[in-house]
Structure formats: structure tokens, C-alpha cells
C-alpha angles and dihedrals in degrees: 000000000000123000109266104236091177093059092044092050092048092055092047091048089057090053096261120159125262089254093050090050091049092050090050090051093047094048099033088231123111089205098043119154117216113253103176136177125196113214112198109196121204103353145331115328100179130311118313118236112266110261094013121140099247127182121189110212130195116254093247122226121004118298129228108033127068109285124231120243091252090051091053090048091049093050094046091047090050090054092047090052091052088055092047090051090050091052091050088052092054096255116151101184129041122195115205115208131179139147092212119133116254104171099117093046091046091051091052092047092053093045093245091120108030115186120192089204092064116085115191135334096293089050088054090049090051095050102033109018117068130206100296092054092051090055092046091049090052090047091055092045091046091050089057093045091053097042094250130138118246122212117192117208112199138344099302094053090044092051090049090048089050089055089049089051090052088054096041113018093181088070092074097094090055095054124087129173127217133196094012093329092113091055092046091045092049091050092048097043096080123145107253 
């Protein structure tokens, strides 16, 4: 489902906030109400907002060592399924949260640490990402597939969203960063 620029523009023309315009574009509804779910992957990453719809998700495949291709696929599929479940529950925005490290993946995405052995964004995720980042990447991809907005909280979620954007560039309008996530996402979303 494409981002609805017409709905977003209509809200902004009425003086609506940037966030209200984004929500209208994500949902295709100028009068959309926020129905959000926070997905915390791999452990506590701060305190959830009181009353928020929070899902704690497993970290996905093992962390640390290079993942196998099936492990990457399993993690991405797990994230996609979390997005599908959110869509079935009437959610229109998913927030991905993790305290996983993402420095090596971020360096590759920005070109600061090129590696001729890595072929493509999923190859980078396999070699540099770890289980939590595979689930977050799938969550971002699944949000786009289901017509949901995706909010990335922190560097790990932003790095995972940047991988998802490398795989599916049309997802960009559906992705929003919070608490520095926009700056991280902008830095990571370079054309390779």
C-alpha cells in the first residue's frame, strides 16, 4: 500500500502537525487516530509508556557470530509476522525498540567500513547485524507490506530500518525516527 501523499498534504494544509500529516499518509485517512504498538526486541530498552500496547519479542537468531542465511531469513520472517499480527489487531503504527549494538552495521551502511565480502544489505545484516537487528528489519519490512507506519527508537532500530530501506526503498515515507532516530536514519539512508 503506497503512502497517501494526498491525505498527508490535506492535513498539513489545515495546519496539522508533521506527525499528524505522516499518520494521515500512512493510514490513507485524513482523520486517522493513532493506534500504536511498541515492539521491544531482545530485552528491556527503557520503560514503556504507561498504557501503551507493548509486545516483547525474542531476539531472533543467536547474536555475536556471523548468522547463517536461514537464521537471517528466520529473524526477518519473525519481524514480518509481528507486523502482520499488529495489522490484524487494527494497529496502524509500529515502534521498533532495541538496545542492541549496531555500530558495525551502521559503519557499513554509511560506507565508513566497506567490505568487499559483503554483498547487499541482507548480506551485511548476516555478517554484521545479529538476531535483534534481523527481527527489527523484518518488522520494518512487514510494516510496509501491511500499510503500517514504522517508528524507529534508537540506533539499532534505525540501522535495521536503513537495511529495510535498502531492500525496499519505497518504504521510506512510512519510516519515522524518534529520540535521535531520525538523525541516525538520515545518516544511514545513503544511496549505495
